[in-house]
N, C-alpha and C positions, 0 to 999 in steps of 0.2 A: 351251167347255172342259168336260169331263166331271167329275163330282164326284170321281172316283177320282184324277184328276191333281192336284187341289188338295192343298197341304201344310198341315198344322196347325202354326202357329208354336210353340205350346206343346210339341208333341211334339218338334219339332226342337231347341228349347233344352234340353229335358230329356234329350235323347239325347247331349248333349256332355259329355265328362268334366269334372268340377269340379277346378280346380287345387288341389293339396294333398290330394287324396283319391283313394282307389282307385276302380276302376270300380264297386265295390259300395257306394260312398258312405262308407267308413270313412276316417279321417285317416291320412296317411302318417307313419310314425315313422322318425327317423333311426337308423341302426344304431349300436351302441356304438363301432365303429371310426371312423365319421364324427365323432361327438361328441368322441372322444379326440383326433382330428386337429385339430379346431377349438380345443379347450382347449390343446393343445400349441402351436399357432401363437400363441395369445393370450399364453401364458407366455413364449415366445421373444421376441415383440415387446415385451412389458413389460420383460423383462430387458435388452433392447437399449437401450430408452429410458432405463432406470435407469443403464446403463453410460455412456451419452452424457452424462447429467447429473451423474455422480459427480465429475468433475474440478472443475466449477463449484461444487459443494457443498463440496468439500474446500478450495478457495481461500477461499470465504466463511467456512468454519469457522476456518481458520488466521488470516484477517484479523481476525475477532472476538476470537480468543485474543490476538493481538498487541496489539490496541487495549486490551483489558482489562489486559494486563500493563504496558503503557506508562502507563496511567492510574494504576496502583498503583506506578509506578517500579520495576518488576521487569524491568529492561532485559535482563538476561541471558536470562530466560525468553522475552522477546519476539523475540529474534534468530532462533532456529530457525524460528519461524512466518513471519517476514518473509522469510527465505531461501527457504522453500517457495514463498511467493507470487511473489517476484521471479524465482524459477527458472521458474515457469510463465508469468509475464507479465514479460519483461525490460524492457518499456517502461512499467511501472507506476512512474512517476517519484516519486509521492507516497510509495509504500512504500519506494523506494530512499532517499529523504530520511529517512524514519523509521529505516531501518536504520543510516544514518550517525549519526543522533542517538543511537541506542542504543549504538553502539560508543564514542562520546565520553563517555557517561554511566557506563560501566563503571568499576570501581575495580580496577586502574588503567585509564585510557582506552586504547583501541586506535586511535590516529590513522591508521595506515596502512590498516586495514580501513575506517575511516570515509572516508578519502580515496577509496578505490576505489568505495565506495557512492555518494558524492557525484558523482564523475566520471561514473559510469554514469547517475546521476540527471540530470545536465546534458545528457548525450547523448540520453537519452530525452525530455527536455524540449525538445530542439531547439536547444540553445545550446552554445557552445564553452566548455570550462573556462577558456580564456584570455580570455574576454570575458563575464564574468558580469554580467547586468543584473537579476538577481532578488535583491533586498537580503537576504532571510533566508538564501538559499544562499550569498551572498557572505560573510556573517558566519560561517556555519558552516564554510565552507572556510578563512576566515582563522583561526578558532579551531583548526582541524585543522592548518594549517601551523605555527601557533605551537607546538602540542604536539609536532610532529615535530622541533622543535629546530633545531640548527645547520644552516645552509644554507637554511632556509626562512623566515628572518625577513623578507626583502624582500617575498616573495610574501604573507606574512601581513599585513604592513603595508599593502600595496596593496589587498588584498581587504577588510580591516577599514575602511580609509579610504573605500572605495567604499560599503560598507554604511552607515557613519555619514553619508555625504553624502546617501544616499537616506533614511535614518531616523536622525536625530541622537539619538533616545532609545533606540536598541537597546542594552539593558544588556550583552549578551555582547560585542558589537563594542566598546563603550566599555571594558569590563573588560580584554579581551585586548590592545587597542592601548595601554591604560594600562600593562599589564605590560611590553610592548615598550619603552615609553619609560622605565619604571623600570629595566630592564636596561641601557639606555643612559645612565642617571643623569641623564635629562632630567626632573628632579623636578617642575617646574612643570606640564609637559604631562601627566606621569603622574598627578599629583593631580587635574588637571582632568578627565581621562577616567575615572578611578576613581570620582570623584564622580558621573559620569553613569551608573554601573552600579548605584548604590545603590537604584534603583527595584525591583530584583529582590531579594527577601528573602535568598535563598541567597547571591547575590553580595555583598550588603551586609555579611553576616557576614565574608566573605573580604576585603572592602575595608578594614574597620576597622583590622586590624593593619598593613596595607600603608600606609595613610595615616599611621599613627603612625610607621612606619619612615621615611617621607618627611619627616615633621616633624623627626625626630631628625637625619636626614642634613642637612637644610637648616639647622638650628640649629647643627649641628656645623661646617658650613662657614662 
């Protein structure tokens, strides 16, 4: 082989274009249009991601506002926040239960709205309103039916008795079934159940005049 036919490896490698550089060895610079297009794409993607995360952020914000209002017993202020959350997540049974609680704590209470919220709660929880086996919901529904008044007494008694069977120390279940027996002038039973409600300070204050009323009625008879 003649010397002229041999190739110098260094010369060959140096003759290849270097990536990211012009043929004269200077670096390649992106044009302003390319930079603008890249930045525009980045802004669009970021905005889209933010738009996707916004509903979750709003739900979290309304949930925290509702929790804060409930902890301070500002039930009327909590209701709009809970309505927003349950509107976005109809199966959020714990929030539906809180919504029902808030309606009952208003002055005056709104038992029909509470009943609607509790019924949705039970459906979301996977239970039938006619077969409640969650004691705290049974007590709340019993209280709701009591507040609904005429025509709801039997349902209230059934639900409250179910709640007391599961938890004999439930103050609200004892209080409202005691009121039912007081309406029926079954004073012995009324006094017994009202006594079981005195573990709650708020209910204890309500029970005192009722127990005095029962004592007067029994002495008068």
